[in-house]
N, C-alpha and C positions, 0 to 999 in steps of 0.2 A: 755750773756752774747747777749741780743740787746736792743739798745733804749739808752736812758741817762735820770737817773732820775731824775735829775736836768733841764731846756733851760740855759745852759751855754754860755755867753758874751765870744767870744772868740776873740784871740786862753788866751788856757786855761790850767799851766804849774803846775805840781807838782813837788818833790823831787824822784827816784828811785826810793827811798824803799818805795813812798805813793802807788805805782802803784793800790795795791785796796781799797786806800782810800774812806772815801765817800769825795768827793770834793763840802765846803762851800763859794761861794765867800765872803764874807763879803766885800769886797774893787775892786773896780776893777783895771788896769797897775801901776804903782809904782810909791811914794812919788817924788822919787830921779826921778828915768830916767837918771841917764847923763851919767852914764858909755859908755868909748867910746866902749868898748868889747860886749858889750849888744846890744839884735831890739826884746827882749823878747814884751816890752810893748811898744813899738813906733809910732805906729797905735792910745792907747789910751792913753785919758788924765784920772787921775789919779776921782779917786775917791768917796769915805764912802758910802756903798749902806742904804738904809734906810734898818732899822732893824727888820723891820716890812713886808720884801719881806720877808729876810732872811733868816724869822719861819717858811714865806708860803712854801717858798721852803726845807723845811730841811722836815716838814709837808709832804708835799705832793712825792716825796723821800722815805719818811715811806712804804706810798699806794704802791713804784714804786714794792720798792722788796719786803713789800709784796707777790704779781702777785711774781716776780722774786722766792721765797720760799728761798734764804738767804742771809745772815748779811754783810757789812762788819767786819769788824774788830775794824777799823784805824779812822778819819776825818782830816782832815786835810783844813785850814786855806786861801784860797789866795783872792787875788793875790799880788801880786811880792813881796809888806814891808805888811800884812796883820795886825803884831802887830803894825803900826800905828793909828789904827781906833780908834773911843774913845772903854776907855775903857767896862764901860757899855752895848756899843754894843759890842763886844767882849762873854762880859758874862752873857750875853743874850744868844751870837748865843753859848755855850761851855752848857751849865746848855737849853737850846731845844734842843745838838746832846745830851745830857745823854738822857733824859726825851721820845725822840722817839727814841733813841738807848741804850739802856741800853746793851748791845752789846758792842759793841766799851770803848776797852780799855785806848786807847789811843787816844787825840790832838793834832795836828800840825800846826805847822804856820815858814814863810818867816821871816825873818826878818833885818835890821839892824843897829849897835851900836847905831844910831840916837834915833829909837826908842827904845832900852833897856830903855837908858840913859834916852828920854824923861820921860818915865812912873816912879811914886815911886814905892819907897817899900814894900805897902805899896798894893798899882796894882801891884805890877807882885805878889806878895805874895795872894790875893785874887783871879787873875786868874789862879793862880797855884789849887790852896783848891781846882779851880772849872775844875778841870780835866783839861787846857789848860798845857799838857805838857811838851813837845821841841819843842824847837826854831831850824831854821837850817840859818845859817848864812854864807851867802858868802864873808869871811875871805881878800880870794886869795890872799891878799904878806899882809908880818909881812913889809917892809920897806915903811917909807914912800914916799920917793922918785915917789915908785909904784905906791903907791893910788895918788896920787894930777899928775901921767903922764895917771892914769886908769881912773880921776875921779872921781873914789866914796865917797864922801862927806865926808868923815871919813881920822881919821887919824890911830894911829898903836896905842896912850894911848886911843883914842875910843874904837877902839876895843876891848882893855883885859879891859878897867871899865864896856863897855857895858857885857861885857863875861859873866867878875867876878859876877858883879848885880845881870843878870837872875839868874847862876849859886845857887848865893845867897840864888834868892825866892824859890828853889825846883826845878828850874826846867833840863831837860840834855840840850843838849845840841848838836848840830852836826853843826860840822862845816868845809868852804870846801876849797882849797886853791887848784888855777888853776896852773897849771905848760905851762911856755913859756910866758905869759904876760909880764915880763917883759923885755920879748925880749933879746938879747949878752949883749946887752950896761948893763944891772944891774943884769944882774941872780942871782951873786953871795952875790950879797944884797941879793935883790928877797928869799934866799934861808936860808942863815946863819939869819937871823929878822927873817922870818915865822919858822922856826922851836923854837927860840925867844917864837916868843908866844904864840905857838904849847906848850910849856913846863910849859909856868906861866899859859893860859888855865887852861891846861887836862880836852880840849874835851872830852867828852862821846866818839864819834865817831869825825873820823876825816877823809875827801875825798881828794880824787886829780880826776880834771878832763883837761885834756885837750887842753887848747887858741885855738879856733878852733875860723876863719877871717870876719865876714858876709860883704860880697858885700858893698860899698861906707860906710861905718859905718865910725863913725871918728878911730877907731883905723886904721880900714884895707886904709883908707887918711894919719897914718901918716907914716900907712909902705910905702909908695908909696913913702913919700916925706925922705923919708933916715934916718925918727928916732925914727926908731922900726928894729932892723936886728929879724926875723922871727927865729925859732930855728930849728936845725933838731932835724929828728926821732932818734938820737943819745944822742945830748943833749939835747932833754928832759927826756930823761931814765933817764942821769947823774942827771938833774936838779932834779930825783924824787927822787933817791937816794941819797945826798946831804940832805934833808932836813928828811930825816931817816932819812940818818947819824944824822944829830943833832937835831935830839927827843934824841936819844940816853938813855943819860943824866936822861929822864923823870922822876928817882925813884917815886915810890909808886900810879905808875896812869895806868890805863884799856882805851884803847881808843879803839876803835873800828872798824880798817881802811880798805876800800876799792879802790879801784882804777880800779875798772870795772864799769865806765863810756862808753857808745858810743864812746866817743872822743877820749879814752886814746887806747895807742897802742896790752894791753896784758891788761885783767882779775890781780892781787891782790890785795888779802887781808889778816889779822892776827890780832893780838891784839900786839896794843902799851904798851910799851916797849919790854915784853916780845920776839916777835916776829920779830924783827927788824934785828937780826945777819938773818937769814933764809931768812926773804924777803933784807939780802943786796946780799946773796950770788944769786940768784933771778937775777939778776936782773947786778948784773954780769953777768954771763951765757950769759943775752940778748943784753947788751953790748957791751961782745968780737963777738958779733956775729953779728953790726947792721952794714950797710955798711955807711959809713961818704959819709957826701953831702946829703943826700936823704930827703929832706923832704913832711910834713904833707901836704895831698889836703887841699887848698884855701876853704872849702865850708862849709856852717852853716847845721849846728845837731842841731833836739828841745832835748834841755838839759828830 
């Protein structure tokens, strides 16, 4: 494929699973944009784009795909937490996507717990019925201490309430957990409380990624001041093992698990909780062969 169906305001980010999706920028930037570890939208000011412009881009994208001769099966609403946009704008964007791209079977969106809580139950149901089917939530951690440390902007209770609310409205939820984000100081609490949140929410999809450090970010400065001690490669594998162990009692659930993000040392995947014993055996093998004292390189990798 050559060129782009839309003239995007960059940088542009989407989940790995949306790599072949039609990307539609309903908003620019992130309405929170204070997470200490994140540099995705530091160059942008949050903006809700005029819906008329969004619709024109969807129409233009259809013409582009007509010339290419093949069409996306999924769409994703950008930027960082597009669910924050007015419900009427989201509804119209999804409706127009469905109108001009009848081939599309699923529309997704990034969201924060606050976005979910701010929308009424009726609004969420309306959006789900219109075709907005999956929400990606950066849980990062289930620990209030860790969430405060990284200035996530929401509490553990917010994460749980928002997630259960969006599931009740009919959405699938993809939850993201960050390995190493708590540092060595809060690692055990991070693992145990993250596992508890996952067991309560029972997300449809669960993914792990490894915290990477953006130079001169607030997170980087906290490390340099000794407030956060980064984890070694071995300790990161132990965190993954500990979280999965904590999830093992999630009876009656079925979550598709992925730890194949570019930031992770090795790819790992399965169905939770069914495959946890097999995943733990794999992790035990990796841990036994992983040397002590080696650290991931402190560089930034695109999500």
